[in-house]
Structures are given as structure tokens and as C-alpha cells.
C-alpha positions as CSV (number, residue, x, y, z in Angstrom):
1,M,23.1,98.2,107.4
2,T,24.4,98.8,110.9
3,E,27.9,99.8,111.6
4,S,28.7,96.4,113.1
5,S,27.2,94.4,110.2
6,R,29.2,96.2,107.7
7,P,32.1,94.3,106.0
8,R,35.4,95.3,107.6
9,A,38.2,96.6,105.6
10,M,40.8,94.0,104.9
11,P,44.4,94.8,105.6
12,D,46.6,95.5,102.6
13,Q,47.8,92.3,101.0
14,H,51.4,91.4,101.2
15,K,53.5,92.8,98.2
16,S,53.6,90.5,95.3
17,R,56.8,89.0,94.2
18,S,56.8,91.1,91.2
19,T,57.3,94.2,93.3
20,P,60.6,95.8,92.2
21,R,63.5,95.8,94.5
22,F,66.5,98.1,94.9
23,A,68.9,95.1,94.9
24,G,71.5,95.6,92.2
25,L,70.4,99.1,91.6
26,A,72.3,102.3,92.7
27,P,71.2,105.9,92.9
28,R,72.5,108.1,90.1
29,N,74.3,110.2,92.6
30,A,74.2,111.5,96.2
31,T,71.6,114.1,95.4
32,S,69.2,111.6,93.8
33,S,69.6,109.5,96.9
34,R,68.9,112.3,99.2
35,V,65.8,113.5,97.2
36,G,64.4,109.9,97.1
37,A,64.8,109.5,100.8
38,S,63.0,112.7,101.5
39,N,59.7,111.6,99.7
40,R,57.0,111.5,102.3
41,P,54.4,108.8,102.3
42,R,51.8,111.0,103.9
43,N,51.1,114.6,104.8
44,T,52.7,115.9,101.6
45,R,52.1,119.4,100.5
46,P,49.1,118.5,98.2
47,E,47.4,116.5,100.9
48,I,47.9,119.4,103.4
49,V,46.4,121.8,100.8
50,L,43.5,119.6,100.3
51,Q,42.9,119.1,104.0
52,K,42.8,123.0,104.5
53,L,40.4,123.4,101.6
54,L,38.0,120.7,103.0
55,S,38.2,122.4,106.4
56,S,37.6,125.7,104.9
57,V,34.2,124.6,103.4
58,G,33.1,122.7,106.6
59,I,33.8,119.1,105.5
60,R,34.8,117.0,108.5
61,Y,37.2,114.2,107.7
62,R,39.8,111.8,109.0
63,S,43.2,111.8,107.6
64,H,45.0,108.5,106.8
65,P,42.5,106.2,108.7
66,K,44.3,103.0,109.4
67,N,41.1,101.0,109.5
68,V,40.0,101.8,106.0
69,L,41.5,99.7,103.2
70,G,44.3,101.3,101.3
71,H,44.8,104.0,104.0
72,P,43.2,106.8,101.9
73,D,44.6,110.3,102.3
74,V,41.2,111.6,103.5
75,A,38.0,109.7,104.6
76,V,34.6,111.4,105.2
77,R,33.1,108.7,107.3
78,R,29.6,110.0,107.5
79,S,29.2,109.9,103.8
80,R,31.5,107.0,103.2
81,V,33.7,108.9,100.7
82,V,37.4,108.4,100.5
83,I,39.8,110.7,98.7
84,F,43.2,109.8,97.4
85,C,45.4,112.6,96.2
86,D,47.7,110.8,93.8
87,G,51.1,112.2,92.8
88,D,51.6,112.5,89.1
89,F,54.9,110.7,88.9
90,W,54.3,108.0,91.5
91,H,50.8,107.1,90.3
92,G,51.6,107.4,86.5
93,R,49.6,110.3,85.2
94,H,49.8,110.5,81.5
95,W,51.3,107.0,81.7
96,A,52.0,106.3,77.9
97,K,54.3,109.4,77.6
98,R,55.8,109.0,81.1
99,K,56.7,105.4,80.4
100,I,58.6,106.3,77.2
101,K,60.6,109.0,79.1
102,L,61.3,106.5,82.0
103,A,62.5,103.9,79.6
104,Q,65.3,106.3,78.5
105,G,66.3,107.1,82.0
106,W,68.4,105.6,84.9
107,N,67.1,102.4,86.4
108,A,64.3,102.2,83.8
109,D,63.3,98.7,84.5
110,Y,62.9,99.5,88.2
111,W,60.9,102.7,87.7
112,I,58.5,101.2,85.1
113,A,57.8,98.2,87.3
114,K,57.4,100.4,90.4
115,I,54.9,102.8,88.8
116,E,52.9,99.9,87.0
117,G,52.7,98.2,90.4
118,N,51.3,101.4,92.0
119,R,48.7,101.6,89.2
120,R,47.6,98.0,89.7
121,R,47.4,98.6,93.5
122,D,45.4,101.7,93.0
123,R,42.8,99.9,90.8
124,R,42.6,97.0,93.1
125,V,42.2,99.3,96.1
126,T,39.5,101.3,94.4
127,G,37.6,98.2,93.3
128,S,37.7,96.7,96.9
129,L,36.6,100.0,98.5
130,K,33.6,100.2,96.1
131,L,32.6,96.7,97.1
132,L,32.8,97.7,100.7
133,G,30.4,100.6,100.0
134,W,32.7,103.5,99.8
135,R,32.6,106.2,97.0
136,V,36.3,106.6,95.9
137,V,37.5,110.0,94.6
138,R,41.0,110.1,93.1
139,I,42.6,113.5,92.3
140,W,45.9,114.3,90.7
141,E,48.3,116.6,92.6
142,S,48.6,118.7,89.5
143,E,44.8,119.2,89.3
144,L,44.8,120.3,92.9
145,R,47.6,122.9,92.2
146,K,46.0,124.1,89.1
147,N,42.3,124.4,90.2
148,P,41.8,123.7,93.9
149,Q,38.2,125.0,93.9
150,S,37.2,122.6,91.1
151,V,38.7,119.7,93.1
152,V,36.7,120.8,96.2
153,R,33.5,121.0,94.1
154,T,34.0,117.5,92.8
155,I,34.5,116.2,96.4
156,Q,31.4,118.1,97.6
157,A,29.4,116.6,94.8
158,A,30.5,113.1,95.7
159,I,29.4,113.7,99.3
160,R,26.1,115.1,98.2
161,R,25.5,112.1,96.0
162,R,26.1,109.7,98.9
163,S,24.0,111.9,101.3
164,N,21.1,111.9,98.9
165,A,21.3,108.2,98.1
């Protein structure tokens, strides 16, 4: 399949009406508001660590390519491998336990809906990318923190499988 005949990545769909909104909700305090506002959508510490590790083992990549569905954190175009570095909280790692804790906290309905929406979007984006011929690797920020070399080996294996296919 030539580059021009490949299906193009579709832009992200508009957010569904079930997406939670802040209307009627207030931050718990000024500190919570400040912390929430400082959360970065890209170039987070785990992403930067991942990028440095990939560079150190000679993997060439693009960071946050706009023309790839879902705007992955890293794309290895030559091998058609995309990597998402998912935050444990925002993407619902250990969701059953986390959901119970969130239900007991401040703005519980909002946070549960928000994270469930993120999880649905992650599944939808992963499936769409696979249909477009990409191999998708999702790693948790805590995995990267605990064992970065294992994460790099996982990514290298995904790239090798694509190169040998």
C-alpha cells in the first residue's frame, strides 16, 4: 500500500453530550483549582522520560503528531507504531478500586463520568488506529516510573514485530 493510498486518520469526533461539564460544580478550594489548572495535556514528565529513553536506544519518533488519529504521545512512523503514555488517574488504572474511592469524594459524579469517558475514548481511538494499520502500545505512567527499561523493551518488541511483518 502506498503512502497516498493509505486511509487518512480522521479528526477526533466532537465530544458527546454525555461529556461531563463543570457547570454547577466548584473546586474544593483554591489549591485544588490551581493544581487542576496546572495539569498539562502534553509533554508531561512521564512523556519526556519516555522520549529520552527512546532517543537513548536510537528509536526515531514524532511527538504528538497532529495528523495521526488520537494525537498519540509518540509515533514511530516507519514502523507504524503509536505509543500512549496514560496517566493512572486520568485513564482509570485499577478502575474498580479507583471508582469506589472517587464515589466517596468531592464532585464524584463529575470525576466518574470524566474518567469513564476517557476510557471509552481510549478504546475507540485504539480500535480506529488498528483499523488504519497502526500498532498501538499503551503504557501506564506508573509502569514507566517503576521499570522504564521494561517499557522500552515492550516498545522495541512492537517495532520489531512491525518491521518483520
